[in-house]
MIFISE-230122 format. One record per residue (C-alpha): residue number from 0; residue in three letters; chain; x, z negated, y. Coordinates in pm, 1 decimal, always signed. Example, Ala and Ser with C-alpha at 12.3 -4.5 7.8 and 13.67 -1.06 7.14 Angstrom:
# MIFISE-230122
<r pos="0" code="Ala" unit="A" xx="+1230.0" zz="-780.0" yy="-450.0"/>
<r pos="1" code="Ser" unit="A" xx="+1367.0" zz="-714.0" yy="-106.0"/>
***
This chain:
# MIFISE-230122
<r pos="0" code="Met" unit="A" xx="-2869.8" zz="-7715.1" yy="-1861.5"/>
<r pos="1" code="Lys" unit="A" xx="-2818.8" zz="-7816.7" yy="-2247.9"/>
<r pos="2" code="Val" unit="A" xx="-2546.3" zz="-8029.6" yy="-2377.4"/>
<r pos="3" code="Ile" unit="A" xx="-2482.9" zz="-8174.0" yy="-2732.8"/>
<r pos="4" code="Ile" unit="A" xx="-2386.9" zz="-8547.4" yy="-2858.7"/>
<r pos="5" code="Asp" unit="A" xx="-2070.8" zz="-8520.0" yy="-3012.6"/>
<r pos="6" code="Arg" unit="A" xx="-1981.4" zz="-8856.3" yy="-3069.1"/>
<r pos="7" code="Phe" unit="A" xx="-2076.6" zz="-9193.2" yy="-2915.1"/>
<r pos="8" code="Glu" unit="A" xx="-1768.4" zz="-9451.2" yy="-2782.3"/>
<r pos="9" code="Gly" unit="A" xx="-1829.7" zz="-9759.1" yy="-2673.0"/>
<r pos="10" code="Asp" unit="A" xx="-2002.1" zz="-9691.6" yy="-2337.5"/>
<r pos="11" code="Tyr" unit="A" xx="-2029.8" zz="-9356.6" yy="-2317.5"/>
<r pos="12" code="Ala" unit="A" xx="-2161.6" zz="-9089.2" yy="-2530.5"/>
<r pos="13" code="Val" unit="A" xx="-1904.2" zz="-8798.9" yy="-2558.0"/>
<r pos="14" code="Val" unit="A" xx="-2109.4" zz="-8442.8" yy="-2481.4"/>
<r pos="15" code="Glu" unit="A" xx="-2020.6" zz="-8079.1" yy="-2523.6"/>
<r pos="16" code="Leu" unit="A" xx="-2110.5" zz="-7832.6" yy="-2215.7"/>
<r pos="17" code="Pro" unit="A" xx="-2250.8" zz="-7456.4" yy="-2237.2"/>
<r pos="18" code="Asp" unit="A" xx="-1814.8" zz="-7367.4" yy="-2172.6"/>
<r pos="19" code="Leu" unit="A" xx="-1740.4" zz="-7575.6" yy="-2489.6"/>
<r pos="20" code="Thr" unit="A" xx="-1564.8" zz="-7871.1" yy="-2269.8"/>
<r pos="21" code="Met" unit="A" xx="-1626.4" zz="-8238.8" yy="-2358.5"/>
<r pos="22" code="Val" unit="A" xx="-1710.9" zz="-8487.8" yy="-2081.0"/>
<r pos="23" code="Asp" unit="A" xx="-1795.7" zz="-8848.6" yy="-2097.9"/>
<r pos="24" code="Met" unit="A" xx="-2148.7" zz="-8932.0" yy="-2038.0"/>
<r pos="25" code="Pro" unit="A" xx="-2257.8" zz="-9295.4" yy="-1962.7"/>
<r pos="26" code="Arg" unit="A" xx="-2495.8" zz="-9445.8" yy="-2219.8"/>
<r pos="27" code="Ser" unit="A" xx="-2736.3" zz="-9519.1" yy="-1997.0"/>
<r pos="28" code="Leu" unit="A" xx="-2839.4" zz="-9169.3" yy="-1940.6"/>
<r pos="29" code="Ile" unit="A" xx="-2867.2" zz="-9110.7" yy="-2291.1"/>
<r pos="30" code="Pro" unit="A" xx="-3234.9" zz="-9127.9" yy="-2389.8"/>
<r pos="31" code="Glu" unit="A" xx="-3325.1" zz="-9387.4" yy="-2644.0"/>
<r pos="32" code="Gly" unit="A" xx="-3352.4" zz="-9301.2" yy="-2998.3"/>
<r pos="33" code="Ala" unit="A" xx="-3062.4" zz="-9005.7" yy="-2926.4"/>
<r pos="34" code="Lys" unit="A" xx="-2806.5" zz="-8936.6" yy="-3192.1"/>
<r pos="35" code="Glu" unit="A" xx="-2479.1" zz="-8740.7" yy="-3253.6"/>
<r pos="36" code="Gly" unit="A" xx="-2612.1" zz="-8338.9" yy="-3241.0"/>
<r pos="37" code="Asp" unit="A" xx="-2903.2" zz="-8363.2" yy="-3029.8"/>
<r pos="38" code="Val" unit="A" xx="-2919.9" zz="-8174.3" yy="-2822.1"/>
<r pos="39" code="Leu" unit="A" xx="-2995.1" zz="-8288.4" yy="-2400.5"/>
<r pos="40" code="Val" unit="A" xx="-3188.8" zz="-8061.4" yy="-2145.7"/>
<r pos="41" code="Ile" unit="A" xx="-3046.4" zz="-8123.2" yy="-1784.1"/>
<r pos="42" code="Gly" unit="A" xx="-3309.7" zz="-7973.3" yy="-1506.4"/>
<r pos="43" code="Ile" unit="A" xx="-3371.9" zz="-8054.5" yy="-1165.0"/>
<r pos="44" code="Asp" unit="A" xx="-3750.4" zz="-8169.9" yy="-1119.2"/>
<r pos="45" code="Pro" unit="A" xx="-3871.7" zz="-7958.0" yy="-809.7"/>
<r pos="46" code="Asp" unit="A" xx="-4171.2" zz="-8146.1" yy="-781.9"/>
<r pos="47" code="Glu" unit="A" xx="-4003.8" zz="-8501.2" yy="-748.6"/>
<r pos="48" code="Thr" unit="A" xx="-3758.8" zz="-8365.2" yy="-521.3"/>
<r pos="49" code="Asp" unit="A" xx="-3982.4" zz="-8256.4" yy="-278.7"/>
<r pos="50" code="Lys" unit="A" xx="-4223.8" zz="-8614.3" yy="-293.0"/>
<r pos="51" code="Arg" unit="A" xx="-3829.1" zz="-8740.2" yy="-229.2"/>
<r pos="52" code="Lys" unit="A" xx="-3781.0" zz="-8511.5" yy="+93.4"/>
<r pos="53" code="Glu" unit="A" xx="-4059.6" zz="-8592.0" yy="+201.5"/>
<r pos="54" code="Arg" unit="A" xx="-4088.7" zz="-8953.3" yy="+138.2"/>
<r pos="55" code="Ile" unit="A" xx="-3722.3" zz="-8987.3" yy="+300.2"/>
<r pos="56" code="Glu" unit="A" xx="-3857.4" zz="-8755.2" yy="+598.1"/>
<r pos="57" code="Lys" unit="A" xx="-4122.4" zz="-8996.4" yy="+691.9"/>
<r pos="58" code="Leu" unit="A" xx="-3916.0" zz="-9308.6" yy="+696.5"/>
<r pos="59" code="Met" unit="A" xx="-3665.7" zz="-9127.9" yy="+931.9"/>
<r pos="60" code="Asn" unit="A" xx="-3991.7" zz="-9060.6" yy="+1139.3"/>
<r pos="61" code="Asp" unit="A" xx="-4119.3" zz="-9400.7" yy="+1127.6"/>
<r pos="62" code="Leu" unit="A" xx="-3751.3" zz="-9537.2" yy="+1220.9"/>
<r pos="63" code="Trp" unit="A" xx="-3736.5" zz="-9308.9" yy="+1579.4"/>
<r pos="64" code="Glu" unit="A" xx="-4060.5" zz="-9366.5" yy="+1670.6"/>
***
């Protein structure tokens, strides 16, 4: 998904979603140096997701052994 930074308001960036609605996004989630008009790409990282699932599964197995 791509969102466009419309403006900054305090601790939030107002971003435009693909359906043209505006939502507040915490500035802490915005890459440093981003400015109004920049396009942000939000996506899923399948490799990191798999690593996380494996780590959690190992912790659960260790807990129940």
